[in-house]
N, C-alpha and C positions, 0 to 999 in steps of 0.2 A: 585482337584481344580477348583476355579471358573470359569466358561467361559463364560458368559453373551452373549457375541456377537455371540455365536449360534443360538439366537434367530432372532437376527437382521437382516432386509432386507436389501439388498446392498441398499446403498446412502450414503449421506453426514452424519456423525453423530453429532446428536443434543446434546447441553448443557449437558442433564442429561446423554446421552451416555458417554461425554468424562469424565464426573465426577465418572462412575462408573470404566471407567478405571484406573482414576487418583486411587481410591478406592482398587482397587484390586492391584494396583501394577505395573501393564503394563505400565505406563505412572509415574515416578520417581520424584522428588523435585519440585512439582507443589506447590505453595505454596496458602494457602488460598481458595482452590479449591470449597467449599462449600459456598463461599460467592457470592450471586448472583447479589448483587447490586458494589460489587469494588472487585470481584473476576477477575483471568485471564481468563475464560472461558468466551466467546460469543455464541448466537446462534447455528453458526455453526463453530466455530475455539477457538483454544486456543492461548494466546497472549505468546510469548518467552520471557524469559529476560536474560539479559547480566549479567554474571560473572564480576567479578574485574581482569580476566586473558586475557589481549587482549596485541595485537601484530601489528608492523608495518609491512607490509610485503615489505621489501627489496627490492624485484626483481619484485614487483607489483603480481595482482593476478595471484593466483594458482590454475586451475581448478581441481573439485574432479575427483579424481583417483582410486575409487574404494579399497583402502588399509585404514588402521590407520592413522589419519591425523597428531597425536602428532608424528610419525617418522618424517616428516618435518617442524614442528614447532618449533623442538630443534635442527633445524640445523641454524646455525646464519647465514648463508650467504641466508637463506629465509624470516626468521622472526626473528625480533629484539624487545623482551619484553618491554612493555610501561609501564613507570612512571608516577603516579597519580599526579593531582596539588593537593596542599595542603589540600582542602574539599573533596579529594578522585574521584573527577571526571578526565576523560580524554579528551585533545585534540586534534582531529581530522582535519588535515586541507586538502582544498578541492583540489581535484585530488589525495590525496594520497589513497593507500588502507591499510584498517587496517583486523585484524580479531580478536574475541572476541568469547570465549568460551560460550556456552547458559547453564542456569541452569538446564533445565529442560533434563530429559534424555528418549530416549524410549526404550522399551526392547520386541517389539512386535515380532522380527524374526522370533525366534524359537518356540514360544508358539502354533503355527494353526491357528492365531486370523485371517490373511489373512486381517490385516490392512491396507491401503496404507495412503501415505500423498501428502499435496499438500501447499506451504508456498508461503507468498507474505512478501512484506514492507507492514507495515501497512499506509493508506492513510496520514496520520500527518507527515509521513517520507517520502512518497515520492512528497508530495507536497514541500517538502523542496530540493528538488533533491539530495535527498540523495539513493544511490543504495545499498540495502539491499538484500542480498542473501543467502538463509541457505544453509548447509554444514551439509549433514547427513553420521557421519562415515560409509565406507564401501561403499557410492552409488559413481557412477562414473558421475554424473550430479547435477545442482543445483536444489534448491527447490522444493525438497519432495523424497521420498524414496517407497519402493515397501519390501515386507517381503523375498524376496532374497537378496537385497542389506542390510538388517539389519541383516541377519545373517553373513555377512564378516564382520561387523562393530562391534562397543562395545556398542551403544546406545549412543555414546556422539555426541553432535551437536555445530556446532559453526556459527557463522554470520560471513560474511564478508562484510565490512563497505565499501563506499569510497564516500564521498562527492563532488558534484562536481561543485557547486556555493557556496555555503558559509562554511565558517569555522563553525565546530559545536564541542559542547563538550557533552557525554556520562557519564555514570557512571552504577554501580552495581547496579542491581534491576530496571533497568526500560526498554520498551519492544519498538521494532524496529519492531517486526517480528510477523505475525502469522501464524498458523499453522492448516490447515483443515484436517480432519480426515475421511478417506470413508471404509466402510464394502465393500469389493470389489475393482473392478478396476475403478477408476474415468471414464473410458470410458462408463462401463455397466452403471453408473448411469447418463447418459446424455438423456434428454428429449428435444427433438423439433420438430418445425414444427409449420407452423400460428397457429393452434389451441394452441398451448402454447405460443405464441407472444402475440396473439392478446389481452388476459385480463391481461398481463404483461406488455407492452409497448405502451405506449400513445406517438402517431406520427401524422402529418399531413397525410392523404389520399394520398397525392402527394408521400408518399415514400413509397417503397417497403417493405413489413412486411417478411424481412428474417433473424431479429434476431442482425443484423448490427446495430451498432451506426454511428453517421455522427455529424459533429463539427456545433454548432451554432455560427453563427458570427452576430447574430444581436444584437442590442443595450441591455444593461439592465442597470438601473440607479444605481448608488452609489456614495453616498456623494452628489450628483447633479450633478454628470459625465455620459456621456454615455460612455459605456464600453463593450465591447466584450472579452478582453484578458488581463490576467496580464503577464508581463516580468519581470525577474528579474533582478536586478543589481548586476551583479558579485564584490565578496567582492575580497579586495587586500591581500595579502600574510598575512602581519601584523596585518588585521581588528581585532576586538575581534569578537569571537566565539559566538553561538547561543546557548542556553544550550537544547538539546530535550527534556527534562523533563519538561518544561516550559508548562504553558497551560494560551493563553490567554494576554500573559503579555508583548512581546515582540510589539512594535510600527511598524507596516508594512512600512509607508511612504517611511524610507529610503532605504529599500530592496527592493523595486516594482515599475513597472509604469504602468499608464494605459493604455491601446490601444485601438485602433479602426480599424475596416475595412477601406480602401479606398471607391472613391466615385463609385469604379467599383464591392462592395462588396467582394473583397479582400481582403486576409490578409496573410504579409508577415511574411513567418518563415526565421529568417537571423541566419547563423551558429555562432556555438556556444553558442545560450542564450537560455535561460530556459523558457516556457510559460504553463501556465495553461490555457485552455480553457474549454470548457464546451459542452455537448450532444448534438443535439437536441432532442433527443427521451428523454423520462422520465419514469421510472422504477418505481412499483409498486409490490411487491411481496406477495405471500400468505406464508402461516406458514410452507408450507413443501416445498419449492423451495428455493434453494439456486443460486448465479449466479456467475461466475469467470469471468472478461473481458481480451478479449486475443486481442492484435494490429492485424488490421489484416495482417501486415507486419512490423516488427520492426524498417525497415528502410526503408518505404514506400519516395520515394523523397527526397532522403537524409535526412532525420529527424527520431528520434527515438520516437514511440511513445509508452506511458505505461500508465496502471492505475494500480495504487499501494492499495492495501485493496481488500478483498471481499466484495462481498452484502451479507449482511445477510435475511434472511428472516424476512417479516413486513416491509424491506424498501421502502420507500416513500407511508407507508399508514397513515392514522389518523393524515394527518399536520394539523398545527390548522390553516391556511390559506384556509381550504379545497380545496386545487388544489389537482389535481388528479398525482402521481408521481413525482419523482425528477431525475434529470437528474446526472449523472456522470462526474468527472472532467478527462480530460485528460493532463498527463505530457508531454509536449512535447520538443524536444532538438533538436536545428538544428546543420546538420553535417558539410561536406565542403563547401556547395553551398548553398545560399539563395534558398527559395521554396515559392510560393506563391498558399495558399489555398482559394479554394469556397467554399461557403455557401452550408451545406448538403454534402460534401464531405466524404464519410468512412472512418473512423479513425479505429474501431474495430468492433471484434464479441463477442458478448454474448455467453457463455457457461453457460446453466440453466441444473442444477442439481435438483433431488428428494433429500429429506432428508430420512432417515432413519426412522424417526419417527418425528412426526409433533413437531413444536416448543410452546412454552408458552411466549407470550409476554413481553417483557422488556426493556431495554433501547435502544434506536437507534441512532448510530453516524452520523453527515452532514443529517439528516433526510431531513430537509428543506433547502438545500443549494440550491444557482441558480449559481453563479459565485464566488466561497469560496478559499481562500486559506488555508493552514495547520491551526489547530488549535492552533499551537504554538503563532501565531500572535494575535494582540487583534485586537476588531473592527476597521472598520475604523471609524475616527473621523465624525460626521457631517461637518466639514466645510474642503476642500482641495484645497490649490492652485496646478495646475497643470502646469507644463511648456509646452514646444511646443515636447519637445521629450518625453511627458508621465509622466518624474520624477514628484514626489511630496511632497511637503510638507504641516504642517498643517497650516492653514487659522490665520493669526494674526487678533485676535478679537478684537474690539474696548474695551477700558477700559470703565469701571462704572465710 
């Protein structure tokens, strides 16, 4: 039996290594994986795609419990089979939880490969305030797997999806989540220390070099307006859903507000609202380094902080504007009380991993972002009218 992984050093698997696992049947049902331009494998992660098998969780989210997930799916008191719209898409209402089977399957557990997995929602999805958490059959926790858990499962995977702010639609074949694969335990591939952070993180000298990210509340100019954060306008129950497979098509103005910090330089996170902010630090990664961004505390100060998406090798490099590094976006949701943030407050910590092998340069998503929405939304129009509350509409231009 072909066992390519025996020659791999511990670390995040590269595109070529994941391709090899697909070729040898350790990961199955991966379509078009040889295509470097349009295929599902990025520098350091594999896109996971939805099937048409979807359910509404009638009693809410059900935590993975280390057994076969199909056991409870078939129990009508926990999951209700979804019916597609006429075009094959599925409507998901905000604050409801859904479950979709994933097309790809994992079969590494009993083959001695010692391959581990770590998953996250894609950046495009996290910035829509859609929670998308992977469930691997046999595991007792979300967002990953280990060889022992795989031995107890079937190789099937599911994605638990909860839209929080917007009604959305999904369909078979789209990807909401990514899976990063490791040779050996992820913790064994971590690299840390100021000697690691210094060439990869670009920060003001007044900030401590400890691998953490802080919030940037300074203004950036968007369509002629000073902005430090975006705040979502929550949908009503009967509002038309947003299709999560669209790219650069949806007008952002009805869905978002422009906000700025107050005259003391502080920014208010209002309970139940969803915000997008950016990091003060900028990142530029080498070809053999990958990053995972973890909130310092998921519920700091009664707010949920998240960063969706993996940071791949080459991120923040070779920018067309010649700037050094690119900031990351924070997805922040207020909870039970309002919170006041100050500029430079620590929000997250970066985990740096070595790659099992160096990557070859290719496409990079969000490489030149400053403060940016999900790429489902179109670019901001040149002229925007902004109300006192930050709400927006396209400016009415004079007729010629």
